[in-house]
PDB file of N, H, CA, C and O in Angstrom:
ATOM      1  N   MET A   1       1.295   1.810  14.043  1.00  0.00           N
ATOM      2  CA  MET A   1       0.818   2.366  12.505  1.00  0.00           C
ATOM      3  C   MET A   1       2.479   2.959  11.946  1.00  0.00           C
ATOM      4  O   MET A   1       3.327   3.513  12.647  1.00  0.00           O
ATOM      5  N   ILE A   2       2.546   2.689  10.771  1.00  0.00           N
ATOM      6  H   ILE A   2       1.858   2.239  10.202  1.00  0.00           H
ATOM      7  CA  ILE A   2       3.657   2.540  10.096  1.00  0.00           C
ATOM      8  C   ILE A   2       3.270   4.204   9.285  1.00  0.00           C
ATOM      9  O   ILE A   2       2.105   4.456   8.978  1.00  0.00           O
ATOM     10  N   GLU A   3       4.556   5.354   8.983  1.00  0.00           N
ATOM     11  H   GLU A   3       5.503   5.149   9.232  1.00  0.00           H
ATOM     12  CA  GLU A   3       4.729   6.086   8.502  1.00  0.00           C
ATOM     13  C   GLU A   3       5.919   6.157   7.484  1.00  0.00           C
ATOM     14  O   GLU A   3       7.130   6.033   7.662  1.00  0.00           O
ATOM     15  N   PHE A   4       5.426   6.316   6.737  1.00  0.00           N
ATOM     16  H   PHE A   4       4.441   6.417   6.592  1.00  0.00           H
ATOM     17  CA  PHE A   4       5.649   6.471   5.219  1.00  0.00           C
ATOM     18  C   PHE A   4       6.220   7.679   4.981  1.00  0.00           C
ATOM     19  O   PHE A   4       5.543   8.640   5.348  1.00  0.00           O
ATOM     20  N   LYS A   5       7.481   7.961   4.371  1.00  0.00           N
ATOM     21  H   LYS A   5       8.030   7.181   4.073  1.00  0.00           H
ATOM     22  CA  LYS A   5       7.475   9.418   4.034  1.00  0.00           C
ATOM     23  C   LYS A   5       7.639   9.222   2.218  1.00  0.00           C
ATOM     24  O   LYS A   5       8.701   8.764   1.798  1.00  0.00           O
ATOM     25  N   VAL A   6       6.695   9.541   1.376  1.00  0.00           N
ATOM     26  H   VAL A   6       5.831   9.913   1.717  1.00  0.00           H
ATOM     27  CA  VAL A   6       6.837   9.315  -0.016  1.00  0.00           C
ATOM     28  C   VAL A   6       7.958  10.272  -0.536  1.00  0.00           C
ATOM     29  O   VAL A   6       8.226  11.349  -0.004  1.00  0.00           O
ATOM     30  N   GLU A   7       8.568   9.770  -1.609  1.00  0.00           N
ATOM     31  H   GLU A   7       8.350   8.895  -2.042  1.00  0.00           H
ATOM     32  CA  GLU A   7       9.925  11.112  -2.166  1.00  0.00           C
ATOM     33  C   GLU A   7       8.687  11.393  -3.650  1.00  0.00           C
ATOM     34  O   GLU A   7       8.500  10.522  -4.499  1.00  0.00           O
ATOM     35  N   GLY A   8       8.325  12.097  -3.659  1.00  0.00           N
ATOM     36  H   GLY A   8       8.477  12.805  -2.970  1.00  0.00           H
ATOM     37  CA  GLY A   8       7.617  12.933  -4.840  1.00  0.00           C
ATOM     38  C   GLY A   8       6.011  12.820  -4.724  1.00  0.00           C
ATOM     39  O   GLY A   8       5.226  12.404  -3.872  1.00  0.00           O
ATOM     40  N   ASP A   9       5.938  13.264  -5.710  1.00  0.00           N
ATOM     41  H   ASP A   9       6.576  13.601  -6.402  1.00  0.00           H
ATOM     42  CA  ASP A   9       4.067  13.101  -5.716  1.00  0.00           C
ATOM     43  C   ASP A   9       3.047  11.751  -4.682  1.00  0.00           C
ATOM     44  O   ASP A   9       2.232  11.860  -3.766  1.00  0.00           O
ATOM     45  N   PHE A  10       3.652  10.527  -5.446  1.00  0.00           N
ATOM     46  H   PHE A  10       4.314  10.439  -6.190  1.00  0.00           H
ATOM     47  CA  PHE A  10       3.066   9.264  -5.327  1.00  0.00           C
ATOM     48  C   PHE A  10       4.079   8.791  -5.080  1.00  0.00           C
ATOM     49  O   PHE A  10       5.186   9.280  -5.308  1.00  0.00           O
ATOM     50  N   ILE A  11       3.670   7.093  -4.245  1.00  0.00           N
ATOM     51  H   ILE A  11       2.772   6.696  -4.060  1.00  0.00           H
ATOM     52  CA  ILE A  11       4.353   6.210  -4.803  1.00  0.00           C
ATOM     53  C   ILE A  11       3.044   4.583  -5.382  1.00  0.00           C
ATOM     54  O   ILE A  11       2.024   4.348  -4.733  1.00  0.00           O
ATOM     55  N   PRO A  12       3.396   3.866  -6.457  1.00  0.00           N
ATOM     56  CA  PRO A  12       2.425   3.115  -6.891  1.00  0.00           C
ATOM     57  C   PRO A  12       2.015   1.943  -5.148  1.00  0.00           C
ATOM     58  O   PRO A  12       2.958   1.521  -4.479  1.00  0.00           O
ATOM     59  N   LEU A  13       1.277   1.793  -4.950  1.00  0.00           N
ATOM     60  H   LEU A  13       0.511   2.136  -5.493  1.00  0.00           H
ATOM     61  CA  LEU A  13       0.476   0.869  -3.920  1.00  0.00           C
ATOM     62  C   LEU A  13       1.450  -0.475  -3.818  1.00  0.00           C
ATOM     63  O   LEU A  13       1.636  -0.890  -2.674  1.00  0.00           O
ATOM     64  N   ILE A  14       2.101  -1.208  -4.928  1.00  0.00           N
ATOM     65  H   ILE A  14       1.951  -0.871  -5.857  1.00  0.00           H
ATOM     66  CA  ILE A  14       2.708  -2.443  -4.647  1.00  0.00           C
ATOM     67  C   ILE A  14       4.053  -2.196  -4.449  1.00  0.00           C
ATOM     68  O   ILE A  14       4.742  -2.986  -3.803  1.00  0.00           O
ATOM     69  N   GLN A  15       4.599  -0.967  -5.042  1.00  0.00           N
ATOM     70  H   GLN A  15       4.039  -0.326  -5.567  1.00  0.00           H
ATOM     71  CA  GLN A  15       6.163  -0.582  -4.248  1.00  0.00           C
ATOM     72  C   GLN A  15       5.711  -0.074  -2.582  1.00  0.00           C
ATOM     73  O   GLN A  15       6.645  -0.364  -1.834  1.00  0.00           O
ATOM     74  N   LEU A  16       4.845   0.426  -2.011  1.00  0.00           N
ATOM     75  H   LEU A  16       4.086   0.661  -2.619  1.00  0.00           H
ATOM     76  CA  LEU A  16       4.619   0.871  -0.876  1.00  0.00           C
ATOM     77  C   LEU A  16       4.741  -0.509  -0.282  1.00  0.00           C
ATOM     78  O   LEU A  16       5.856  -0.844   0.117  1.00  0.00           O
ATOM     79  N   LEU A  17       4.019  -1.112  -0.205  1.00  0.00           N
ATOM     80  H   LEU A  17       3.113  -0.840  -0.529  1.00  0.00           H
ATOM     81  CA  LEU A  17       3.969  -2.528   0.391  1.00  0.00           C
ATOM     82  C   LEU A  17       5.234  -3.093   0.356  1.00  0.00           C
ATOM     83  O   LEU A  17       5.313  -3.361   1.554  1.00  0.00           O
ATOM     84  N   LYS A  18       6.247  -3.464  -0.098  1.00  0.00           N
ATOM     85  H   LYS A  18       6.183  -3.246  -1.072  1.00  0.00           H
ATOM     86  CA  LYS A  18       7.433  -3.688  -0.638  1.00  0.00           C
ATOM     87  C   LYS A  18       8.333  -2.782   0.204  1.00  0.00           C
ATOM     88  O   LYS A  18       9.351  -3.147   0.790  1.00  0.00           O
ATOM     89  N   ALA A  19       7.857  -1.647   0.183  1.00  0.00           N
ATOM     90  H   ALA A  19       7.029  -1.350  -0.293  1.00  0.00           H
ATOM     91  CA  ALA A  19       9.134  -0.716   1.043  1.00  0.00           C
ATOM     92  C   ALA A  19       8.682  -0.233   2.466  1.00  0.00           C
ATOM     93  O   ALA A  19       9.282   0.574   3.176  1.00  0.00           O
ATOM     94  N   ALA A  20       7.546  -0.863   2.733  1.00  0.00           N
ATOM     95  H   ALA A  20       7.059  -1.519   2.156  1.00  0.00           H
ATOM     96  CA  ALA A  20       7.182  -1.127   3.798  1.00  0.00           C
ATOM     97  C   ALA A  20       7.377  -2.361   4.669  1.00  0.00           C
ATOM     98  O   ALA A  20       6.958  -2.480   5.821  1.00  0.00           O
ATOM     99  N   ASN A  21       8.112  -3.323   3.930  1.00  0.00           N
ATOM    100  H   ASN A  21       8.453  -3.227   2.995  1.00  0.00           H
ATOM    101  CA  ASN A  21       8.040  -4.825   4.446  1.00  0.00           C
ATOM    102  C   ASN A  21       6.976  -5.469   4.454  1.00  0.00           C
ATOM    103  O   ASN A  21       7.030  -6.446   5.201  1.00  0.00           O
ATOM    104  N   LEU A  22       6.051  -5.333   3.946  1.00  0.00           N
ATOM    105  H   LEU A  22       6.007  -4.539   3.339  1.00  0.00           H
ATOM    106  CA  LEU A  22       5.097  -6.122   4.400  1.00  0.00           C
ATOM    107  C   LEU A  22       4.742  -7.091   3.651  1.00  0.00           C
ATOM    108  O   LEU A  22       3.948  -7.967   3.995  1.00  0.00           O
ATOM    109  N   VAL A  23       5.610  -6.975   1.958  1.00  0.00           N
ATOM    110  H   VAL A  23       6.255  -6.264   1.678  1.00  0.00           H
ATOM    111  CA  VAL A  23       5.281  -8.328   1.500  1.00  0.00           C
ATOM    112  C   VAL A  23       6.715  -8.393   1.103  1.00  0.00           C
ATOM    113  O   VAL A  23       7.432  -7.428   1.369  1.00  0.00           O
ATOM    114  N   GLN A  24       7.219  -9.461   0.476  1.00  0.00           N
ATOM    115  H   GLN A  24       6.637 -10.245   0.260  1.00  0.00           H
ATOM    116  CA  GLN A  24       8.731  -9.597   0.125  1.00  0.00           C
ATOM    117  C   GLN A  24       8.868  -9.309  -1.477  1.00  0.00           C
ATOM    118  O   GLN A  24       9.766  -8.708  -2.066  1.00  0.00           O
ATOM    119  N   THR A  25       7.877  -9.832  -1.913  1.00  0.00           N
ATOM    120  H   THR A  25       7.148 -10.321  -1.434  1.00  0.00           H
ATOM    121  CA  THR A  25       8.257  -9.510  -3.612  1.00  0.00           C
ATOM    122  C   THR A  25       6.890  -8.783  -4.250  1.00  0.00           C
ATOM    123  O   THR A  25       5.795  -8.932  -3.708  1.00  0.00           O
ATOM    124  N   GLY A  26       7.112  -7.810  -5.720  1.00  0.00           N
ATOM    125  H   GLY A  26       8.001  -7.689  -6.160  1.00  0.00           H
ATOM    126  CA  GLY A  26       6.307  -7.547  -5.932  1.00  0.00           C
ATOM    127  C   GLY A  26       4.972  -8.169  -6.433  1.00  0.00           C
ATOM    128  O   GLY A  26       3.909  -7.583  -6.633  1.00  0.00           O
ATOM    129  N   GLY A  27       5.320  -9.736  -6.621  1.00  0.00           N
ATOM    130  H   GLY A  27       6.184 -10.213  -6.458  1.00  0.00           H
ATOM    131  CA  GLY A  27       4.654 -10.705  -6.672  1.00  0.00           C
ATOM    132  C   GLY A  27       3.485 -10.838  -6.341  1.00  0.00           C
ATOM    133  O   GLY A  27       2.340 -10.773  -6.788  1.00  0.00           O
ATOM    134  N   GLU A  28       4.248 -11.113  -5.128  1.00  0.00           N
ATOM    135  H   GLU A  28       5.178 -11.166  -4.765  1.00  0.00           H
ATOM    136  CA  GLU A  28       2.900 -11.315  -3.404  1.00  0.00           C
ATOM    137  C   GLU A  28       2.433 -10.026  -3.340  1.00  0.00           C
ATOM    138  O   GLU A  28       1.216  -9.897  -3.205  1.00  0.00           O
ATOM    139  N   ALA A  29       3.341  -8.719  -3.425  1.00  0.00           N
ATOM    140  H   ALA A  29       4.330  -8.824  -3.534  1.00  0.00           H
ATOM    141  CA  ALA A  29       2.059  -7.641  -3.579  1.00  0.00           C
ATOM    142  C   ALA A  29       0.997  -7.746  -4.520  1.00  0.00           C
ATOM    143  O   ALA A  29      -0.109  -7.377  -4.124  1.00  0.00           O
ATOM    144  N   GLN A  30       1.121  -8.244  -5.883  1.00  0.00           N
ATOM    145  H   GLN A  30       2.020  -8.543  -6.204  1.00  0.00           H
ATOM    146  CA  GLN A  30      -0.119  -7.833  -6.620  1.00  0.00           C
ATOM    147  C   GLN A  30      -0.853  -9.430  -6.271  1.00  0.00           C
ATOM    148  O   GLN A  30      -1.510  -9.588  -7.299  1.00  0.00           O
ATOM    149  N   ILE A  31      -0.963  -9.980  -5.890  1.00  0.00           N
ATOM    150  H   ILE A  31      -0.429  -9.851  -5.054  1.00  0.00           H
ATOM    151  CA  ILE A  31      -1.647 -11.175  -5.373  1.00  0.00           C
ATOM    152  C   ILE A  31      -2.564 -10.338  -3.975  1.00  0.00           C
ATOM    153  O   ILE A  31      -3.792 -10.302  -4.051  1.00  0.00           O
ATOM    154  N   VAL A  32      -2.138  -9.961  -3.247  1.00  0.00           N
ATOM    155  H   VAL A  32      -1.140  -9.991  -3.185  1.00  0.00           H
ATOM    156  CA  VAL A  32      -2.485  -9.150  -2.164  1.00  0.00           C
ATOM    157  C   VAL A  32      -3.364  -8.287  -2.147  1.00  0.00           C
ATOM    158  O   VAL A  32      -4.377  -8.269  -1.449  1.00  0.00           O
ATOM    159  N   VAL A  33      -3.016  -7.540  -2.911  1.00  0.00           N
ATOM    160  H   VAL A  33      -2.193  -7.554  -3.478  1.00  0.00           H
ATOM    161  CA  VAL A  33      -4.187  -6.707  -3.390  1.00  0.00           C
ATOM    162  C   VAL A  33      -5.185  -7.056  -4.723  1.00  0.00           C
ATOM    163  O   VAL A  33      -6.115  -6.254  -4.816  1.00  0.00           O
ATOM    164  N   THR A  34      -5.160  -8.036  -5.695  1.00  0.00           N
ATOM    165  H   THR A  34      -4.405  -8.687  -5.619  1.00  0.00           H
ATOM    166  CA  THR A  34      -6.163  -8.535  -6.734  1.00  0.00           C
ATOM    167  C   THR A  34      -7.017  -9.693  -5.621  1.00  0.00           C
ATOM    168  O   THR A  34      -7.920 -10.438  -6.000  1.00  0.00           O
ATOM    169  N   GLU A  35      -6.717  -9.654  -4.817  1.00  0.00           N
ATOM    170  H   GLU A  35      -5.983  -9.049  -4.508  1.00  0.00           H
ATOM    171  CA  GLU A  35      -7.115 -10.748  -3.366  1.00  0.00           C
ATOM    172  C   GLU A  35      -8.190 -10.108  -2.737  1.00  0.00           C
ATOM    173  O   GLU A  35      -9.195 -10.634  -2.260  1.00  0.00           O
ATOM    174  N   GLY A  36      -7.847  -8.783  -2.787  1.00  0.00           N
ATOM    175  H   GLY A  36      -7.030  -8.357  -3.174  1.00  0.00           H
ATOM    176  CA  GLY A  36      -8.704  -7.867  -1.543  1.00  0.00           C
ATOM    177  C   GLY A  36      -8.099  -7.854  -0.167  1.00  0.00           C
ATOM    178  O   GLY A  36      -8.616  -7.484   0.887  1.00  0.00           O
ATOM    179  N   GLU A  37      -6.933  -8.319  -0.385  1.00  0.00           N
ATOM    180  H   GLU A  37      -6.513  -8.619  -1.241  1.00  0.00           H
ATOM    181  CA  GLU A  37      -6.440  -8.274   1.159  1.00  0.00           C
ATOM    182  C   GLU A  37      -6.011  -6.699   1.550  1.00  0.00           C
ATOM    183  O   GLU A  37      -6.141  -6.490   2.756  1.00  0.00           O
ATOM    184  N   VAL A  38      -5.560  -5.625   0.830  1.00  0.00           N
ATOM    185  H   VAL A  38      -5.454  -5.795  -0.149  1.00  0.00           H
ATOM    186  CA  VAL A  38      -5.725  -4.094   1.029  1.00  0.00           C
ATOM    187  C   VAL A  38      -6.301  -3.046   0.978  1.00  0.00           C
ATOM    188  O   VAL A  38      -6.315  -2.481  -0.116  1.00  0.00           O
ATOM    189  N   LYS A  39      -7.002  -2.387   2.165  1.00  0.00           N
ATOM    190  H   LYS A  39      -6.991  -2.845   3.054  1.00  0.00           H
ATOM    191  CA  LYS A  39      -7.451  -1.221   2.381  1.00  0.00           C
ATOM    192  C   LYS A  39      -7.128  -0.230   1.970  1.00  0.00           C
ATOM    193  O   LYS A  39      -6.126   0.176   2.558  1.00  0.00           O
ATOM    194  N   TYR A  40      -7.676   0.794   0.778  1.00  0.00           N
ATOM    195  H   TYR A  40      -8.491   0.464   0.300  1.00  0.00           H
ATOM    196  CA  TYR A  40      -7.077   1.834   0.621  1.00  0.00           C
ATOM    197  C   TYR A  40      -7.804   3.051   1.021  1.00  0.00           C
ATOM    198  O   TYR A  40      -8.761   3.294   0.286  1.00  0.00           O
ATOM    199  N   ASN A  41      -7.563   4.096   2.233  1.00  0.00           N
ATOM    200  H   ASN A  41      -6.786   3.899   2.830  1.00  0.00           H
ATOM    201  CA  ASN A  41      -8.594   4.693   2.725  1.00  0.00           C
ATOM    202  C   ASN A  41      -9.775   4.594   3.408  1.00  0.00           C
ATOM    203  O   ASN A  41     -10.558   5.538   3.516  1.00  0.00           O
ATOM    204  N   GLY A  42     -10.016   3.097   4.053  1.00  0.00           N
ATOM    205  H   GLY A  42      -9.380   2.330   3.965  1.00  0.00           H
ATOM    206  CA  GLY A  42     -10.507   2.216   4.599  1.00  0.00           C
ATOM    207  C   GLY A  42     -11.689   1.486   3.247  1.00  0.00           C
ATOM    208  O   GLY A  42     -12.717   0.817   3.347  1.00  0.00           O
ATOM    209  N   HIS A  43     -11.233   1.801   2.541  1.00  0.00           N
ATOM    210  H   HIS A  43     -10.397   2.345   2.460  1.00  0.00           H
ATOM    211  CA  HIS A  43     -12.106   0.715   1.414  1.00  0.00           C
ATOM    212  C   HIS A  43     -11.163  -0.467   0.612  1.00  0.00           C
ATOM    213  O   HIS A  43     -10.074  -0.213   0.099  1.00  0.00           O
ATOM    214  N   ILE A  44     -11.661  -1.496   0.614  1.00  0.00           N
ATOM    215  H   ILE A  44     -12.546  -1.702   1.031  1.00  0.00           H
ATOM    216  CA  ILE A  44     -10.851  -2.398  -0.399  1.00  0.00           C
ATOM    217  C   ILE A  44     -10.727  -1.773  -1.235  1.00  0.00           C
ATOM    218  O   ILE A  44     -11.375  -0.738  -1.388  1.00  0.00           O
ATOM    219  N   ASP A  45      -9.849  -2.202  -2.049  1.00  0.00           N
ATOM    220  H   ASP A  45      -9.322  -3.043  -1.924  1.00  0.00           H
ATOM    221  CA  ASP A  45      -8.879  -1.786  -3.360  1.00  0.00           C
ATOM    222  C   ASP A  45      -8.299  -2.957  -4.194  1.00  0.00           C
ATOM    223  O   ASP A  45      -7.566  -3.779  -3.644  1.00  0.00           O
ATOM    224  N   TYR A  46      -8.599  -3.047  -5.461  1.00  0.00           N
ATOM    225  H   TYR A  46      -9.194  -2.379  -5.908  1.00  0.00           H
ATOM    226  CA  TYR A  46      -8.367  -3.939  -6.321  1.00  0.00           C
ATOM    227  C   TYR A  46      -7.003  -3.325  -7.140  1.00  0.00           C
ATOM    228  O   TYR A  46      -6.192  -4.034  -7.736  1.00  0.00           O
ATOM    229  N   ARG A  47      -6.949  -1.983  -7.040  1.00  0.00           N
ATOM    230  H   ARG A  47      -7.608  -1.408  -6.556  1.00  0.00           H
ATOM    231  CA  ARG A  47      -6.434  -1.523  -8.847  1.00  0.00           C
ATOM    232  C   ARG A  47      -4.291  -1.651  -7.975  1.00  0.00           C
ATOM    233  O   ARG A  47      -3.573  -1.222  -7.072  1.00  0.00           O
ATOM    234  N   LYS A  48      -4.324  -2.504  -9.090  1.00  0.00           N
ATOM    235  H   LYS A  48      -4.907  -2.853  -9.823  1.00  0.00           H
ATOM    236  CA  LYS A  48      -2.420  -2.903  -8.487  1.00  0.00           C
ATOM    237  C   LYS A  48      -1.394  -1.420  -8.880  1.00  0.00           C
ATOM    238  O   LYS A  48      -0.191  -1.367  -8.625  1.00  0.00           O
ATOM    239  N   ARG A  49      -2.163  -0.329  -9.521  1.00  0.00           N
ATOM    240  H   ARG A  49      -3.140  -0.372  -9.728  1.00  0.00           H
ATOM    241  CA  ARG A  49      -0.905   0.345 -10.225  1.00  0.00           C
ATOM    242  C   ARG A  49      -1.958   2.011  -9.148  1.00  0.00           C
ATOM    243  O   ARG A  49      -2.210   3.091  -9.681  1.00  0.00           O
ATOM    244  N   LEU A  50      -2.268   1.692  -7.887  1.00  0.00           N
ATOM    245  H   LEU A  50      -2.064   0.814  -7.453  1.00  0.00           H
ATOM    246  CA  LEU A  50      -2.946   2.414  -7.808  1.00  0.00           C
ATOM    247  C   LEU A  50      -1.834   3.562  -6.741  1.00  0.00           C
ATOM    248  O   LEU A  50      -1.210   3.133  -5.771  1.00  0.00           O
ATOM    249  N   LYS A  51      -1.791   5.262  -7.271  1.00  0.00           N
ATOM    250  H   LYS A  51      -2.298   5.611  -8.059  1.00  0.00           H
ATOM    251  CA  LYS A  51      -1.123   6.031  -6.685  1.00  0.00           C
ATOM    252  C   LYS A  51      -1.378   6.374  -5.219  1.00  0.00           C
ATOM    253  O   LYS A  51      -2.458   6.850  -4.869  1.00  0.00           O
ATOM    254  N   VAL A  52      -0.608   6.187  -4.554  1.00  0.00           N
ATOM    255  H   VAL A  52       0.270   5.800  -4.838  1.00  0.00           H
ATOM    256  CA  VAL A  52      -0.745   6.474  -3.455  1.00  0.00           C
ATOM    257  C   VAL A  52       0.245   7.748  -2.972  1.00  0.00           C
ATOM    258  O   VAL A  52       1.470   7.869  -3.001  1.00  0.00           O
ATOM    259  N   LYS A  53      -0.774   8.597  -2.539  1.00  0.00           N
ATOM    260  H   LYS A  53      -1.769   8.499  -2.516  1.00  0.00           H
ATOM    261  CA  LYS A  53      -0.079   9.928  -2.207  1.00  0.00           C
ATOM    262  C   LYS A  53      -0.149  10.301  -0.291  1.00  0.00           C
ATOM    263  O   LYS A  53      -0.406   9.534   0.636  1.00  0.00           O
ATOM    264  N   LYS A  54       0.152  11.586  -0.284  1.00  0.00           N
ATOM    265  H   LYS A  54       0.361  12.210  -1.038  1.00  0.00           H
ATOM    266  CA  LYS A  54       0.497  12.206   0.939  1.00  0.00           C
ATOM    267  C   LYS A  54      -0.990  12.433   1.317  1.00  0.00           C
ATOM    268  O   LYS A  54      -1.930  12.862   0.647  1.00  0.00           O
ATOM    269  N   GLY A  55      -0.887  11.924   2.860  1.00  0.00           N
ATOM    270  H   GLY A  55      -0.123  11.576   3.403  1.00  0.00           H
ATOM    271  CA  GLY A  55      -2.525  11.916   3.399  1.00  0.00           C
ATOM    272  C   GLY A  55      -3.160  10.334   3.533  1.00  0.00           C
ATOM    273  O   GLY A  55      -3.939   9.940   4.401  1.00  0.00           O
ATOM    274  N   ASP A  56      -2.643   9.639   2.522  1.00  0.00           N
ATOM    275  H   ASP A  56      -2.010   9.959   1.818  1.00  0.00           H
ATOM    276  CA  ASP A  56      -3.419   8.795   2.002  1.00  0.00           C
ATOM    277  C   ASP A  56      -3.186   7.533   3.546  1.00  0.00           C
ATOM    278  O   ASP A  56      -2.298   7.821   4.348  1.00  0.00           O
ATOM    279  N   THR A  57      -4.101   6.139   3.812  1.00  0.00           N
ATOM    280  H   THR A  57      -4.823   5.905   3.161  1.00  0.00           H
ATOM    281  CA  THR A  57      -3.711   4.957   4.516  1.00  0.00           C
ATOM    282  C   THR A  57      -3.784   4.188   3.876  1.00  0.00           C
ATOM    283  O   THR A  57      -4.463   4.391   2.869  1.00  0.00           O
ATOM    284  N   VAL A  58      -3.297   3.166   4.009  1.00  0.00           N
ATOM    285  H   VAL A  58      -2.745   3.001   4.827  1.00  0.00           H
ATOM    286  CA  VAL A  58      -2.770   1.550   3.431  1.00  0.00           C
ATOM    287  C   VAL A  58      -3.251   0.626   4.795  1.00  0.00           C
ATOM    288  O   VAL A  58      -2.543   0.628   5.802  1.00  0.00           O
ATOM    289  N   GLU A  59      -4.323  -0.040   4.739  1.00  0.00           N
ATOM    290  H   GLU A  59      -4.898  -0.042   3.920  1.00  0.00           H
ATOM    291  CA  GLU A  59      -4.387  -1.466   5.460  1.00  0.00           C
ATOM    292  C   GLU A  59      -3.775  -2.439   4.986  1.00  0.00           C
ATOM    293  O   GLU A  59      -3.710  -2.687   3.782  1.00  0.00           O
ATOM    294  N   PHE A  60      -3.233  -3.130   5.933  1.00  0.00           N
ATOM    295  H   PHE A  60      -3.286  -2.929   6.911  1.00  0.00           H
ATOM    296  CA  PHE A  60      -3.050  -4.696   5.242  1.00  0.00           C
ATOM    297  C   PHE A  60      -2.344  -5.531   6.506  1.00  0.00           C
ATOM    298  O   PHE A  60      -1.310  -5.169   7.067  1.00  0.00           O
ATOM    299  N   ARG A  61      -3.229  -6.888   6.882  1.00  0.00           N
ATOM    300  H   ARG A  61      -4.069  -7.182   6.427  1.00  0.00           H
ATOM    301  CA  ARG A  61      -2.981  -7.430   7.563  1.00  0.00           C
ATOM    302  C   ARG A  61      -2.934  -6.716   8.955  1.00  0.00           C
ATOM    303  O   ARG A  61      -1.849  -7.012   9.454  1.00  0.00           O
ATOM    304  N   ASP A  62      -3.705  -5.833   9.869  1.00  0.00           N
ATOM    305  H   ASP A  62      -4.587  -5.592   9.464  1.00  0.00           H
ATOM    306  CA  ASP A  62      -3.961  -5.814  10.643  1.00  0.00           C
ATOM    307  C   ASP A  62      -2.687  -4.294  11.014  1.00  0.00           C
ATOM    308  O   ASP A  62      -2.619  -3.891  12.175  1.00  0.00           O
ATOM    309  N   LYS A  63      -1.856  -3.664   9.971  1.00  0.00           N
ATOM    310  H   LYS A  63      -1.911  -3.991   9.028  1.00  0.00           H
ATOM    311  CA  LYS A  63      -0.994  -2.834   9.839  1.00  0.00           C
ATOM    312  C   LYS A  63      -1.521  -1.968   9.117  1.00  0.00           C
ATOM    313  O   LYS A  63      -1.980  -2.107   7.983  1.00  0.00           O
ATOM    314  N   ILE A  64      -1.447  -0.729   9.987  1.00  0.00           N
ATOM    315  H   ILE A  64      -1.074  -0.617  10.908  1.00  0.00           H
ATOM    316  CA  ILE A  64      -1.612   0.663   8.943  1.00  0.00           C
ATOM    317  C   ILE A  64      -0.587   1.449   8.568  1.00  0.00           C
ATOM    318  O   ILE A  64       0.307   1.697   9.377  1.00  0.00           O
ATOM    319  N   ILE A  65      -0.560   2.055   7.035  1.00  0.00           N
ATOM    320  H   ILE A  65      -1.286   1.853   6.378  1.00  0.00           H
ATOM    321  CA  ILE A  65       0.632   2.899   6.626  1.00  0.00           C
ATOM    322  C   ILE A  65       0.145   4.447   6.566  1.00  0.00           C
ATOM    323  O   ILE A  65      -0.775   4.411   5.749  1.00  0.00           O
ATOM    324  N   ARG A  66       0.239   5.341   6.861  1.00  0.00           N
ATOM    325  H   ARG A  66       0.987   5.371   7.524  1.00  0.00           H
ATOM    326  CA  ARG A  66       0.275   6.401   6.976  1.00  0.00           C
ATOM    327  C   ARG A  66       1.111   6.997   5.623  1.00  0.00           C
ATOM    328  O   ARG A  66       2.338   6.956   5.722  1.00  0.00           O
ATOM    329  N   VAL A  67       0.700   7.395   4.713  1.00  0.00           N
ATOM    330  H   VAL A  67      -0.296   7.428   4.632  1.00  0.00           H
ATOM    331  CA  VAL A  67       1.701   8.057   4.035  1.00  0.00           C
ATOM    332  C   VAL A  67       2.022   9.828   4.355  1.00  0.00           C
ATOM    333  O   VAL A  67       1.077  10.595   4.536  1.00  0.00           O
ATOM    334  N   ILE A  68       3.176  10.209   4.380  1.00  0.00           N
ATOM    335  H   ILE A  68       3.944   9.586   4.233  1.00  0.00           H
ATOM    336  CA  ILE A  68       3.747  11.300   4.668  1.00  0.00           C
ATOM    337  C   ILE A  68       4.617  11.991   3.699  1.00  0.00           C
ATOM    338  O   ILE A  68       5.162  13.052   4.004  1.00  0.00           O
TER     339      ILE A  68
END
């Protein structure tokens, strides 16, 4: 599990995937989100601009990110 400390109230999902080094570019992040490869709090989510907040979890390719 990756613990990611968010600065401020939230981080957009695409930026989180890039910051956690799970994708290389923002374009790649947009593609994996729109193709349903990302789970937000246990559910597949297609929103590219989703605001991920403290306490949320994001799953992608067998990696789990917990936002703290």
